[in-house]
N, C-alpha and C positions, 0 to 999 in steps of 0.2 A: 681564327686562322692560327696555325702553329707558328711558334717563334723559333728561328734558327740563328745561332750565333756562329759566325765564321771569323776565325782569328788567323791572322797571317804573320809570319816572321820572314822578312825578306831583306836581302842586301841590295840587290839591283832592280827589284821590281817585278820579276817574272812570277814569283809566288803570288803577289797581289793580282797580277793579270789573270792568273789561273783562277784565283778566288772570285774575281769579277765575272769570269765566264760561268763558274758554278752558280754564283748568285743569280745571274740572268736566267738560268734554267730553273732554279728553285723558286724564284719569286712568283711564278704562276700559281704555286700551291702553298707558299709559306711567306711569312714576314721575315726577311733576312737582314740581320745587322752585320755589316762587314767592318771589322776593327783590327788595328795593328796590335801586335803583342804588347807594345808599350802603352796602349790605351785601354786594354782590357781590364786592368785593375779597377777602373772607375765604374764597371758594370756589375750588376747583380746577376750572377749566373743562374739563380733560381728561376728567373723570368723566362728561361729558354727550355724548350723541350728537346732540342738537339744542338750539339756543339760539334763544329768541324774545325780542325786545326791544320794549317798548312805551314811547312817550314822548309827553308832552303839550307843548303850546305855551302860552306865556304871553307876552303882549305881542309876539307875532311871532317868538319865539325858543324853541329847545330849550334846556334847561339845559346849561351848558358841561361839566358832569360827564359828560354823555352822550358827547360827542366824546372826552373823556379816556379813558373806558372803551373806546371803540372803538379808539383808537390803541394803548392798552396791550394789547389783546387781538385785534388785527387778524388775526393768523395763525390763531388759534383760530376766530374768527368766519367767516373766509373758507374754512376747511378743513372745516367741519362744516355740516350742514343748518342753515340759519339764516333767520330771518324778522324783519321789522321792521314795526311799525305806528305810525302817528301818530294822536294824538287832538287835534282842534282844532275850534273852533266854526265856522270857515270851511266845514268839511265838511258843515254843515247845508244848504248850497246844492247842488242837484243837479249843477251844472256844475263843482263843486269837491270832489267826494267820492270820487274814485278816485286811485290813485297817479300816473296820467298827467296828471290835471287839477288836483290839489291843489298850490297854490304852496309850501306848507311841505314836502311830500314831495319836490317837484322841487328845492328848495333843499337839503334834507338829502342827496339823492343827489349833488348837485354838491359839497357840503362834505365828504362822508364818503369815506374810502378803503375802506369796507366795502361789499360788493356782496351783499346778502341774496338768498337763493333766492326768497323770496316777500315781497310787500309788501301792506299794507292801510292804509286811511285810515278812521277812524271819527269821526263828529261827537261832540262832547263835551257838556258840561252847564254851564249857568250857574245858580248858586245864590246870588243876590244877598245873602241873609240871612247867609251864611257869611263873606262877604268883609269885610275892613277897610273903613273909610270910603274910603280912597284907592283900593283895588282896585274897590270898588263904583262909585265915580265914574268911574274910567277905563274899566271894562268897559261901563258904561252909555253912555258917550260913544262907544266903539267900536261898540256895538250900534246906537246912533242913526245913526252914519255908514254902517253896513252894512245898515240896515233890519231889525235884529233886535229882540228884545224889550227894552224899557227900563223896565218896571214893576219897581221894586226890591223889591216885596213878593213877587215870584214866584220860582219855581224852574223852569227850563226844561231838560228833558233831551232832547237831540237824537239820542242814540245809537240807531242801528238795531240792535237786539239780534239780529234775524234775520241781518243782515250779519255780526255777530260770530260767530254760530254757523256760518255758511257758511265763514268764515275758519278756524274750528276744524277743520272738515272738511278743508280744504286742508292744514292742518298735519299731520293724521293721515295724509293721503296722501303727504306729503313725507317721511315718516320712512323 
């Protein structure tokens, strides 16, 4: 059975939730290891035939550790079947929810030396009640500026789970 490594970088857990959904679909045909970006350094990437990386955006940026991981493993990532997906709330907008139209994906592709075989963009989640006062205030302000939800008593999940499942199908085909 083929081995797939799924690496996630998440701030509030939505990227991990998306990875778990992908893992559920892939496990029928592959042995899938799901690990956080912080844990991946302990693994031997040579053991995997496919690598999937998912990363979230916070305040307009990916975590710096994502790019460190890519630079340290560039040869492995570029020589195996590999996929990358971004999770961000900007992707809630129809004109910004594809790899070609999402500003964070476009920026990632400019900044990264890795050229994944497949790409995806998923809208994230806003859960005001989980945030610190600072994050709640900042995210509310960003949502106000971008015409998103600003009621801090709410939780707003924008992830299109059908789109996640479609991406899982492409991952199975890319193996």
